[in-house]
C-alpha positions as CSV (number, residue, x, y, z in Angstrom):
1,M,-8.7,0.3,-3.7
2,V,-7.2,-3.1,-3.5
3,D,-7.1,-5.4,-6.6
4,V,-8.4,-8.6,-5.1
5,R,-6.8,-10.7,-7.9
6,Q,-3.4,-9.8,-6.5
7,V,-4.2,-10.7,-2.9
8,D,-3.5,-14.2,-1.6
9,V,-6.7,-14.8,0.4
10,Q,-6.7,-17.7,2.9
11,P,-9.6,-20.1,3.3
12,D,-10.6,-18.2,6.4
13,A,-11.0,-15.0,4.3
14,T,-7.8,-13.4,5.8
15,Y,-4.7,-12.2,4.0
16,E,-1.2,-11.3,5.1
17,E,-0.1,-7.7,5.0
18,R,3.5,-7.4,3.6
19,P,5.7,-4.3,4.1
20,M,7.3,-3.3,0.8
21,E,9.8,-0.6,1.9
22,I,10.9,1.8,4.6
23,L,10.4,5.3,3.5
24,D,11.6,7.4,6.5
25,R,12.7,7.2,10.1
26,K,12.1,9.4,13.1
27,I,12.8,9.5,16.8
28,Q,9.8,10.2,19.0
29,T,10.5,11.5,22.5
30,L,8.1,10.5,25.2
31,R,9.0,11.9,28.6
32,N,12.5,10.7,29.1
33,R,12.5,7.9,26.4
34,E,13.3,8.0,22.8
35,I,11.5,5.6,20.5
36,A,12.6,5.0,16.9
37,K,9.9,4.6,14.3
38,V,9.9,3.9,10.6
39,L,7.4,4.9,7.9
40,V,6.4,1.7,6.1
41,R,4.7,1.3,2.7
42,W,2.5,-1.8,2.7
43,Q,1.7,-4.0,-0.3
44,H,-1.6,-3.3,-2.1
45,H,-2.2,0.0,-0.3
46,G,-0.4,2.8,-2.2
47,T,0.2,6.1,-0.5
48,E,-2.9,5.8,1.8
49,G,-1.3,2.6,3.3
50,L,1.7,4.4,4.9
51,T,2.0,3.8,8.6
52,W,4.5,4.6,11.3
53,E,5.7,1.4,13.0
54,L,8.2,0.7,15.8
55,E,11.6,0.2,14.3
56,S,12.5,-2.6,16.7
57,T,9.4,-4.6,15.7
58,M,10.0,-4.1,12.0
59,R,13.7,-5.0,12.4
60,E,12.8,-8.2,14.2
61,S,10.0,-9.3,11.8
62,H,11.3,-7.9,8.5
63,P,15.1,-7.5,8.6
64,H,15.3,-7.6,4.8
65,L,13.9,-4.0,4.7
66,F,16.9,-2.6,6.4
67,H,19.6,-2.5,3.7
68,D,22.4,-0.7,5.7
69,P,22.5,-1.7,9.3
70,S,25.4,0.7,10.0
71,T,23.2,3.7,9.4
72,N,20.3,2.2,11.2
73,R,18.1,3.4,8.3
74,G,16.3,1.7,5.5
75,K,16.6,2.8,1.8
76,G,13.3,4.1,0.6
77,I,12.1,6.7,-1.8
78,I,12.6,9.4,0.8
79,D,16.3,8.8,0.6
80,D,16.3,9.9,-3.0
81,F,15.3,13.4,-2.0
82,I,17.7,13.9,0.9
């Protein structure tokens, strides 16, 4: 459940989803292509708001989530267990 007091609702009744952190990374193979995806935790959604997104899209729109570009991996809670 989303606490509406914490959401910045626009006059047109929309709000911006903000990614909070990258939790994991995987490579998905489709035929002869490899596609990098990252597991993203979104603001105001808790664990039910985790989604796999294209890494390239997330790097372009939210580069601050990628702390260590040399490893090509974000630092999230999953890293604490590896």
